ChimeraX commands (.cxc) that place a marker at each C-alpha (Angstrom):
marker #1 position -128.42,50.14,-206.84 radius 0.5
marker #1 position -126.61,52.46,-209.23 radius 0.5
marker #1 position -126.86,51.88,-212.96 radius 0.5
marker #1 position -125.83,53.96,-216.01 radius 0.5
marker #1 position -128.38,56.61,-216.96 radius 0.5
marker #1 position -128.84,55.12,-220.43 radius 0.5
marker #1 position -129.84,51.79,-218.84 radius 0.5
marker #1 position -132.64,53.18,-216.67 radius 0.5
marker #1 position -135.34,52.41,-219.22 radius 0.5
marker #1 position -134.19,48.80,-219.53 radius 0.5
marker #1 position -134.01,48.42,-215.75 radius 0.5
marker #1 position -137.53,49.76,-215.16 radius 0.5
marker #1 position -138.93,47.65,-218.02 radius 0.5
marker #1 position -137.25,44.53,-216.66 radius 0.5
marker #1 position -138.69,45.21,-213.21 radius 0.5
marker #1 position -142.18,45.72,-214.64 radius 0.5
marker #1 position -141.92,42.44,-216.57 radius 0.5
marker #1 position -140.63,40.67,-213.45 radius 0.5
marker #1 position -143.58,41.95,-211.41 radius 0.5
marker #1 position -141.55,44.19,-209.10 radius 0.5
marker #1 position -144.08,46.93,-209.92 radius 0.5
marker #1 position -147.65,45.64,-209.99 radius 0.5
marker #1 position -150.15,46.52,-212.70 radius 0.5
marker #1 position -151.72,49.89,-211.91 radius 0.5
marker #1 position -149.11,50.90,-209.33 radius 0.5
marker #1 position -147.66,54.42,-209.33 radius 0.5
marker #1 position -144.18,55.06,-210.66 radius 0.5
marker #1 position -142.82,58.11,-208.85 radius 0.5
marker #1 position -139.78,59.78,-210.41 radius 0.5
marker #1 position -138.18,60.50,-207.05 radius 0.5
marker #1 position -138.55,56.92,-205.82 radius 0.5
marker #1 position -137.29,55.45,-209.09 radius 0.5
marker #1 position -134.32,57.81,-209.20 radius 0.5
marker #1 position -133.36,56.75,-205.69 radius 0.5
marker #1 position -133.80,53.05,-206.49 radius 0.5
marker #1 position -131.56,53.12,-209.56 radius 0.5
marker #1 position -129.07,55.67,-208.31 radius 0.5
marker #1 position -129.65,58.29,-211.01 radius 0.5
marker #1 position -131.14,61.77,-211.31 radius 0.5
marker #1 position -134.79,62.29,-212.20 radius 0.5
marker #1 position -133.96,63.33,-215.77 radius 0.5
marker #1 position -133.16,59.83,-217.15 radius 0.5
marker #1 position -136.10,58.45,-215.15 radius 0.5
marker #1 position -138.44,60.96,-216.78 radius 0.5
marker #1 position -137.10,60.06,-220.23 radius 0.5
marker #1 position -137.42,56.34,-219.48 radius 0.5
marker #1 position -141.06,56.74,-218.43 radius 0.5
marker #1 position -141.84,58.53,-221.70 radius 0.5
marker #1 position -140.27,55.66,-223.66 radius 0.5
marker #1 position -142.09,53.03,-221.62 radius 0.5
marker #1 position -145.37,54.87,-222.14 radius 0.5
marker #1 position -144.80,54.79,-225.90 radius 0.5
marker #1 position -144.13,51.04,-225.63 radius 0.5
marker #1 position -147.32,50.44,-223.64 radius 0.5
marker #1 position -145.81,49.51,-220.28 radius 0.5
marker #1 position -146.72,52.80,-218.59 radius 0.5
marker #1 position -149.72,55.14,-218.68 radius 0.5
marker #1 position -150.06,58.69,-217.36 radius 0.5
marker #1 position -153.19,59.33,-215.30 radius 0.5
marker #1 position -154.64,62.61,-214.10 radius 0.5
marker #1 position -153.91,63.21,-210.43 radius 0.5
marker #1 position -151.76,60.05,-210.28 radius 0.5
marker #1 position -148.99,60.59,-212.78 radius 0.5
marker #1 position -147.10,57.67,-214.29 radius 0.5
marker #1 position -148.50,54.22,-213.48 radius 0.5
marker #1 position -147.86,50.69,-214.67 radius 0.5
marker #1 position -150.32,49.93,-217.47 radius 0.5
marker #1 position -153.21,47.49,-216.98 radius 0.5
marker #1 position -153.71,45.76,-220.33 radius 0.5
marker #1 position -156.96,43.95,-221.00 radius 0.5
marker #1 position -157.25,40.30,-221.95 radius 0.5
marker #1 position -158.02,41.32,-225.52 radius 0.5
marker #1 position -154.90,43.46,-225.72 radius 0.5
marker #1 position -152.86,40.53,-224.43 radius 0.5
marker #1 position -154.41,38.17,-226.98 radius 0.5
marker #1 position -153.66,40.66,-229.74 radius 0.5
marker #1 position -149.97,40.49,-228.86 radius 0.5
marker #1 position -149.88,36.75,-229.41 radius 0.5
marker #1 position -151.68,37.14,-232.73 radius 0.5
marker #1 position -149.16,39.77,-233.82 radius 0.5
marker #1 position -146.34,37.42,-232.89 radius 0.5
marker #1 position -147.82,34.61,-235.02 radius 0.5
marker #1 position -147.79,37.00,-237.98 radius 0.5
marker #1 position -144.42,38.67,-237.48 radius 0.5
marker #1 position -142.15,35.82,-236.41 radius 0.5
marker #1 position -142.75,33.86,-239.65 radius 0.5
marker #1 position -142.08,37.06,-241.60 radius 0.5
marker #1 position -138.83,37.50,-239.68 radius 0.5
marker #1 position -137.75,33.93,-240.48 radius 0.5
marker #1 position -138.56,34.45,-244.14 radius 0.5
marker #1 position -136.46,37.60,-244.25 radius 0.5
marker #1 position -133.67,35.88,-242.34 radius 0.5
marker #1 position -133.46,33.25,-245.07 radius 0.5
marker #1 position -132.74,36.05,-247.53 radius 0.5
marker #1 position -130.52,38.29,-245.41 radius 0.5
marker #1 position -128.77,36.22,-242.74 radius 0.5
marker #1 position -125.01,36.35,-242.39 radius 0.5
marker #1 position -122.63,33.49,-241.62 radius 0.5
marker #1 position -122.26,34.95,-238.14 radius 0.5
marker #1 position -126.02,34.66,-237.58 radius 0.5
marker #1 position -125.98,31.05,-238.79 radius 0.5
marker #1 position -123.09,30.19,-236.50 radius 0.5
marker #1 position -124.96,31.49,-233.46 radius 0.5
marker #1 position -128.25,29.87,-234.48 radius 0.5
marker #1 position -126.64,26.49,-235.07 radius 0.5
marker #1 position -124.80,26.69,-231.76 radius 0.5
marker #1 position -128.03,27.47,-229.94 radius 0.5
marker #1 position -129.80,24.56,-231.62 radius 0.5
marker #1 position -127.00,22.18,-230.59 radius 0.5
marker #1 position -127.19,23.41,-227.00 radius 0.5
marker #1 position -131.00,23.34,-227.01 radius 0.5
marker #1 position -131.17,19.78,-228.31 radius 0.5
marker #1 position -128.59,18.66,-225.76 radius 0.5
marker #1 position -130.43,20.34,-222.87 radius 0.5
marker #1 position -133.78,19.00,-224.13 radius 0.5
marker #1 position -132.47,15.44,-223.96 radius 0.5
marker #1 position -131.34,16.13,-220.38 radius 0.5
marker #1 position -134.65,17.79,-219.44 radius 0.5
marker #1 position -133.21,21.09,-218.20 radius 0.5
marker #1 position -136.25,23.37,-218.67 radius 0.5
marker #1 position -134.73,26.55,-217.21 radius 0.5
marker #1 position -131.81,26.47,-219.63 radius 0.5
marker #1 position -134.23,25.78,-222.49 radius 0.5
marker #1 position -136.30,28.86,-221.70 radius 0.5
marker #1 position -133.33,31.21,-221.91 radius 0.5
marker #1 position -131.89,29.44,-224.96 radius 0.5
marker #1 position -135.24,29.70,-226.73 radius 0.5
marker #1 position -135.38,33.44,-226.09 radius 0.5
marker #1 position -131.84,33.85,-227.39 radius 0.5
marker #1 position -132.67,31.78,-230.48 radius 0.5
marker #1 position -135.69,33.89,-231.44 radius 0.5
marker #1 position -133.82,37.13,-230.72 radius 0.5
marker #1 position -130.99,36.06,-233.02 radius 0.5
marker #1 position -133.44,34.94,-235.71 radius 0.5
marker #1 position -135.10,38.36,-235.57 radius 0.5
marker #1 position -131.73,40.09,-235.89 radius 0.5
marker #1 position -130.90,37.91,-238.90 radius 0.5
marker #1 position -133.94,39.38,-240.69 radius 0.5
marker #1 position -131.84,42.47,-241.40 radius 0.5
marker #1 position -134.59,44.93,-240.48 radius 0.5
marker #1 position -134.07,47.18,-237.47 radius 0.5
marker #1 position -137.78,48.04,-237.26 radius 0.5
marker #1 position -138.90,44.40,-237.43 radius 0.5
marker #1 position -136.28,43.34,-234.88 radius 0.5
marker #1 position -137.33,46.16,-232.53 radius 0.5
marker #1 position -141.02,45.26,-232.86 radius 0.5
marker #1 position -140.39,41.57,-232.18 radius 0.5
marker #1 position -138.20,42.41,-229.18 radius 0.5
marker #1 position -140.91,44.64,-227.74 radius 0.5
marker #1 position -143.50,41.92,-228.33 radius 0.5
marker #1 position -141.38,39.40,-226.45 radius 0.5
marker #1 position -141.01,41.77,-223.49 radius 0.5
marker #1 position -144.75,42.45,-223.30 radius 0.5
marker #1 position -145.73,38.81,-223.74 radius 0.5
marker #1 position -143.31,37.82,-220.96 radius 0.5
marker #1 position -144.98,40.46,-218.77 radius 0.5
marker #1 position -148.53,39.31,-219.44 radius 0.5
marker #1 position -148.10,35.54,-219.68 radius 0.5
marker #1 position -146.47,32.58,-218.03 radius 0.5
marker #1 position -145.41,29.86,-220.46 radius 0.5
marker #1 position -145.73,26.16,-219.82 radius 0.5
marker #1 position -142.87,23.92,-220.88 radius 0.5
marker #1 position -143.57,22.15,-224.19 radius 0.5
marker #1 position -144.78,18.55,-223.78 radius 0.5
marker #1 position -141.89,17.37,-225.92 radius 0.5
marker #1 position -138.86,19.70,-225.68 radius 0.5
marker #1 position -136.91,17.41,-228.02 radius 0.5
marker #1 position -139.52,17.89,-230.77 radius 0.5
marker #1 position -139.64,21.62,-230.09 radius 0.5
marker #1 position -135.88,21.93,-230.60 radius 0.5
marker #1 position -136.10,19.76,-233.69 radius 0.5
marker #1 position -138.40,22.47,-235.05 radius 0.5
marker #1 position -135.79,25.10,-234.19 radius 0.5
marker #1 position -133.26,23.04,-236.11 radius 0.5
marker #1 position -135.56,22.76,-239.11 radius 0.5
marker #1 position -136.00,26.56,-239.14 radius 0.5
marker #1 position -132.23,27.06,-239.17 radius 0.5
marker #1 position -131.80,24.51,-241.97 radius 0.5
marker #1 position -134.32,26.41,-244.10 radius 0.5
marker #1 position -132.69,29.75,-243.29 radius 0.5
marker #1 position -129.25,28.35,-244.17 radius 0.5
marker #1 position -130.54,27.11,-247.54 radius 0.5
marker #1 position -132.12,30.48,-248.28 radius 0.5
marker #1 position -135.56,28.85,-248.51 radius 0.5
marker #1 position -137.70,31.75,-247.32 radius 0.5
marker #1 position -141.06,30.04,-247.86 radius 0.5
marker #1 position -140.05,26.96,-245.90 radius 0.5
marker #1 position -138.57,29.07,-243.12 radius 0.5
marker #1 position -141.83,31.04,-242.95 radius 0.5
marker #1 position -144.00,27.91,-242.92 radius 0.5
marker #1 position -142.07,26.01,-240.25 radius 0.5
marker #1 position -141.87,29.11,-238.04 radius 0.5
marker #1 position -145.63,29.68,-238.40 radius 0.5
marker #1 position -146.35,26.13,-237.23 radius 0.5
marker #1 position -143.83,26.41,-234.41 radius 0.5
marker #1 position -145.22,29.75,-233.21 radius 0.5
marker #1 position -148.83,28.57,-233.35 radius 0.5
marker #1 position -147.96,25.45,-231.38 radius 0.5
marker #1 position -146.16,27.46,-228.68 radius 0.5
marker #1 position -149.04,29.94,-228.39 radius 0.5
marker #1 position -151.19,27.29,-226.73 radius 0.5
marker #1 position -148.69,27.05,-223.86 radius 0.5
marker #1 position -149.23,30.70,-222.83 radius 0.5
marker #1 position -151.30,31.34,-219.71 radius 0.5
marker #1 position -152.43,34.84,-218.71 radius 0.5
marker #1 position -151.08,36.17,-215.43 radius 0.5
marker #1 position -154.36,38.06,-214.91 radius 0.5
marker #1 position -157.98,38.11,-216.05 radius 0.5
marker #1 position -160.56,40.85,-216.02 radius 0.5
marker #1 position -163.03,38.78,-214.04 radius 0.5
marker #1 position -160.96,37.71,-211.08 radius 0.5
marker #1 position -157.97,35.67,-210.00 radius 0.5
marker #1 position -158.49,32.66,-212.22 radius 0.5
marker #1 position -155.97,32.04,-215.01 radius 0.5
marker #1 position -157.19,31.32,-218.48 radius 0.5
marker #1 position -155.27,29.45,-221.07 radius 0.5
marker #1 position -154.92,30.88,-224.54 radius 0.5
marker #1 position -156.83,28.46,-226.71 radius 0.5
marker #1 position -155.70,28.27,-230.28 radius 0.5
marker #1 position -156.06,25.50,-232.79 radius 0.5
marker #1 position -153.06,23.22,-232.63 radius 0.5
marker #1 position -151.59,21.88,-235.84 radius 0.5
marker #1 position -149.36,18.86,-235.47 radius 0.5
marker #1 position -146.01,19.29,-237.16 radius 0.5
marker #1 position -144.83,16.25,-239.09 radius 0.5
marker #1 position -141.18,16.23,-238.15 radius 0.5
marker #1 position -140.26,13.66,-240.77 radius 0.5
marker #1 position -141.37,16.10,-243.47 radius 0.5
marker #1 position -139.31,18.89,-241.94 radius 0.5
marker #1 position -136.13,16.94,-242.45 radius 0.5
marker #1 position -136.49,17.01,-246.24 radius 0.5
marker link #1:1,2 radius 0.2
marker link #1:2,3 radius 0.2
marker link #1:3,4 radius 0.2
marker link #1:4,5 radius 0.2
marker link #1:5,6 radius 0.2
marker link #1:6,7 radius 0.2
marker link #1:7,8 radius 0.2
marker link #1:8,9 radius 0.2
marker link #1:9,10 radius 0.2
marker link #1:10,11 radius 0.2
marker link #1:11,12 radius 0.2
marker link #1:12,13 radius 0.2
marker link #1:13,14 radius 0.2
marker link #1:14,15 radius 0.2
marker link #1:15,16 radius 0.2
marker link #1:16,17 radius 0.2
marker link #1:17,18 radius 0.2
marker link #1:18,19 radius 0.2
marker link #1:19,20 radius 0.2
marker link #1:20,21 radius 0.2
marker link #1:21,22 radius 0.2
marker link #1:22,23 radius 0.2
marker link #1:23,24 radius 0.2
marker link #1:24,25 radius 0.2
marker link #1:25,26 radius 0.2
marker link #1:26,27 radius 0.2
marker link #1:27,28 radius 0.2
marker link #1:28,29 radius 0.2
marker link #1:29,30 radius 0.2
marker link #1:30,31 radius 0.2
marker link #1:31,32 radius 0.2
marker link #1:32,33 radius 0.2
marker link #1:33,34 radius 0.2
marker link #1:34,35 radius 0.2
marker link #1:35,36 radius 0.2
marker link #1:36,37 radius 0.2
marker link #1:37,38 radius 0.2
marker link #1:38,39 radius 0.2
marker link #1:39,40 radius 0.2
marker link #1:40,41 radius 0.2
marker link #1:41,42 radius 0.2
marker link #1:42,43 radius 0.2
marker link #1:43,44 radius 0.2
marker link #1:44,45 radius 0.2
marker link #1:45,46 radius 0.2
marker link #1:46,47 radius 0.2
marker link #1:47,48 radius 0.2
marker link #1:48,49 radius 0.2
marker link #1:49,50 radius 0.2
marker link #1:50,51 radius 0.2
marker link #1:51,52 radius 0.2
marker link #1:52,53 radius 0.2
marker link #1:53,54 radius 0.2
marker link #1:54,55 radius 0.2
marker link #1:55,56 radius 0.2
marker link #1:56,57 radius 0.2
marker link #1:57,58 radius 0.2
marker link #1:58,59 radius 0.2
marker link #1:59,60 radius 0.2
marker link #1:60,61 radius 0.2
marker link #1:61,62 radius 0.2
marker link #1:62,63 radius 0.2
marker link #1:63,64 radius 0.2
marker link #1:64,65 radius 0.2
marker link #1:65,66 radius 0.2
marker link #1:66,67 radius 0.2
marker link #1:67,68 radius 0.2
marker link #1:68,69 radius 0.2
marker link #1:69,70 radius 0.2
marker link #1:70,71 radius 0.2
marker link #1:71,72 radius 0.2
marker link #1:72,73 radius 0.2
marker link #1:73,74 radius 0.2
marker link #1:74,75 radius 0.2
marker link #1:75,76 radius 0.2
marker link #1:76,77 radius 0.2
marker link #1:77,78 radius 0.2
marker link #1:78,79 radius 0.2
marker link #1:79,80 radius 0.2
marker link #1:80,81 radius 0.2
marker link #1:81,82 radius 0.2
marker link #1:82,83 radius 0.2
marker link #1:83,84 radius 0.2
marker link #1:84,85 radius 0.2
marker link #1:85,86 radius 0.2
marker link #1:86,87 radius 0.2
marker link #1:87,88 radius 0.2
marker link #1:88,89 radius 0.2
marker link #1:89,90 radius 0.2
marker link #1:90,91 radius 0.2
marker link #1:91,92 radius 0.2
marker link #1:92,93 radius 0.2
marker link #1:93,94 radius 0.2
marker link #1:94,95 radius 0.2
marker link #1:95,96 radius 0.2
marker link #1:96,97 radius 0.2
marker link #1:97,98 radius 0.2
marker link #1:98,99 radius 0.2
marker link #1:99,100 radius 0.2
marker link #1:100,101 radius 0.2
marker link #1:101,102 radius 0.2
marker link #1:102,103 radius 0.2
marker link #1:103,104 radius 0.2
marker link #1:104,105 radius 0.2
marker link #1:105,106 radius 0.2
marker link #1:106,107 radius 0.2
marker link #1:107,108 radius 0.2
marker link #1:108,109 radius 0.2
marker link #1:109,110 radius 0.2
marker link #1:110,111 radius 0.2
marker link #1:111,112 radius 0.2
marker link #1:112,113 radius 0.2
marker link #1:113,114 radius 0.2
marker link #1:114,115 radius 0.2
marker link #1:115,116 radius 0.2
marker link #1:116,117 radius 0.2
marker link #1:117,118 radius 0.2
marker link #1:118,119 radius 0.2
marker link #1:119,120 radius 0.2
marker link #1:120,121 radius 0.2
marker link #1:121,122 radius 0.2
marker link #1:122,123 radius 0.2
marker link #1:123,124 radius 0.2
marker link #1:124,125 radius 0.2
marker link #1:125,126 radius 0.2
marker link #1:126,127 radius 0.2
marker link #1:127,128 radius 0.2
marker link #1:128,129 radius 0.2
marker link #1:129,130 radius 0.2
marker link #1:130,131 radius 0.2
marker link #1:131,132 radius 0.2
marker link #1:132,133 radius 0.2
marker link #1:133,134 radius 0.2
marker link #1:134,135 radius 0.2
marker link #1:135,136 radius 0.2
marker link #1:136,137 radius 0.2
marker link #1:137,138 radius 0.2
marker link #1:138,139 radius 0.2
marker link #1:139,140 radius 0.2
marker link #1:140,141 radius 0.2
marker link #1:141,142 radius 0.2
marker link #1:142,143 radius 0.2
marker link #1:143,144 radius 0.2
marker link #1:144,145 radius 0.2
marker link #1:145,146 radius 0.2
marker link #1:146,147 radius 0.2
marker link #1:147,148 radius 0.2
marker link #1:148,149 radius 0.2
marker link #1:149,150 radius 0.2
marker link #1:150,151 radius 0.2
marker link #1:151,152 radius 0.2
marker link #1:152,153 radius 0.2
marker link #1:153,154 radius 0.2
marker link #1:154,155 radius 0.2
marker link #1:155,156 radius 0.2
marker link #1:156,157 radius 0.2
marker link #1:157,158 radius 0.2
marker link #1:158,159 radius 0.2
marker link #1:159,160 radius 0.2
marker link #1:160,161 radius 0.2
marker link #1:161,162 radius 0.2
marker link #1:162,163 radius 0.2
marker link #1:163,164 radius 0.2
marker link #1:164,165 radius 0.2
marker link #1:165,166 radius 0.2
marker link #1:166,167 radius 0.2
marker link #1:167,168 radius 0.2
marker link #1:168,169 radius 0.2
marker link #1:169,170 radius 0.2
marker link #1:170,171 radius 0.2
marker link #1:171,172 radius 0.2
marker link #1:172,173 radius 0.2
marker link #1:173,174 radius 0.2
marker link #1:174,175 radius 0.2
marker link #1:175,176 radius 0.2
marker link #1:176,177 radius 0.2
marker link #1:177,178 radius 0.2
marker link #1:178,179 radius 0.2
marker link #1:179,180 radius 0.2
marker link #1:180,181 radius 0.2
marker link #1:181,182 radius 0.2
marker link #1:182,183 radius 0.2
marker link #1:183,184 radius 0.2
marker link #1:184,185 radius 0.2
marker link #1:185,186 radius 0.2
marker link #1:186,187 radius 0.2
marker link #1:187,188 radius 0.2
marker link #1:188,189 radius 0.2
marker link #1:189,190 radius 0.2
marker link #1:190,191 radius 0.2
marker link #1:191,192 radius 0.2
marker link #1:192,193 radius 0.2
marker link #1:193,194 radius 0.2
marker link #1:194,195 radius 0.2
marker link #1:195,196 radius 0.2
marker link #1:196,197 radius 0.2
marker link #1:197,198 radius 0.2
marker link #1:198,199 radius 0.2
marker link #1:199,200 radius 0.2
marker link #1:200,201 radius 0.2
marker link #1:201,202 radius 0.2
marker link #1:202,203 radius 0.2
marker link #1:203,204 radius 0.2
marker link #1:204,205 radius 0.2
marker link #1:205,206 radius 0.2
marker link #1:206,207 radius 0.2
marker link #1:207,208 radius 0.2
marker link #1:208,209 radius 0.2
marker link #1:209,210 radius 0.2
marker link #1:210,211 radius 0.2
marker link #1:211,212 radius 0.2
marker link #1:212,213 radius 0.2
marker link #1:213,214 radius 0.2
marker link #1:214,215 radius 0.2
marker link #1:215,216 radius 0.2
marker link #1:216,217 radius 0.2
marker link #1:217,218 radius 0.2
marker link #1:218,219 radius 0.2
marker link #1:219,220 radius 0.2
marker link #1:220,221 radius 0.2
marker link #1:221,222 radius 0.2
marker link #1:222,223 radius 0.2
marker link #1:223,224 radius 0.2
marker link #1:224,225 radius 0.2
marker link #1:225,226 radius 0.2
marker link #1:226,227 radius 0.2
marker link #1:227,228 radius 0.2
marker link #1:228,229 radius 0.2
marker link #1:229,230 radius 0.2
marker link #1:230,231 radius 0.2
view
């Protein structure tokens, strides 16, 4: 396939996340250039960027390879997300635009509708779009970039089980947007922290250091009182 040179990094990253290239496998410039229909120059630049992001490592005698993160490194990513997503929501309450609110409210309406119908595949993509928009509404390019990179790496390292109650999950999304719309940064932070901690327990590692078994991420679960979120 032929793609624009500036999109090579995104294409390789997406293929790593999707499992096209296995952990530890070699990434040869010539092969990648042929696959994406570009010269080796943008491939080389993309590999440097992906190494800085942690998706690629350079090994002596092997060259560029897909990284092999440890279980601890994977767990650290989830912990970082639980700290940064509430911060992003808090900032969004202070800096969001009407355009951000329009998109967020539209996503919540769609999410709640799909949740009632039980369409889990739609909900997964809508949830990603929601959190991406919320991060953009924070008005910080560095925070948005960090959260985006976290989402990519978490998607690479984990599978995510559907929430036991998608309707409740999207009610939480709605409560976050309500707080952001009111400019209530503390409430936006608090609801997002509870929502993120709840969702963390649904993440299951795609790999373990000790073999093929999968191990669930075990975090304390705090029930969210949805009646209190409506006030």
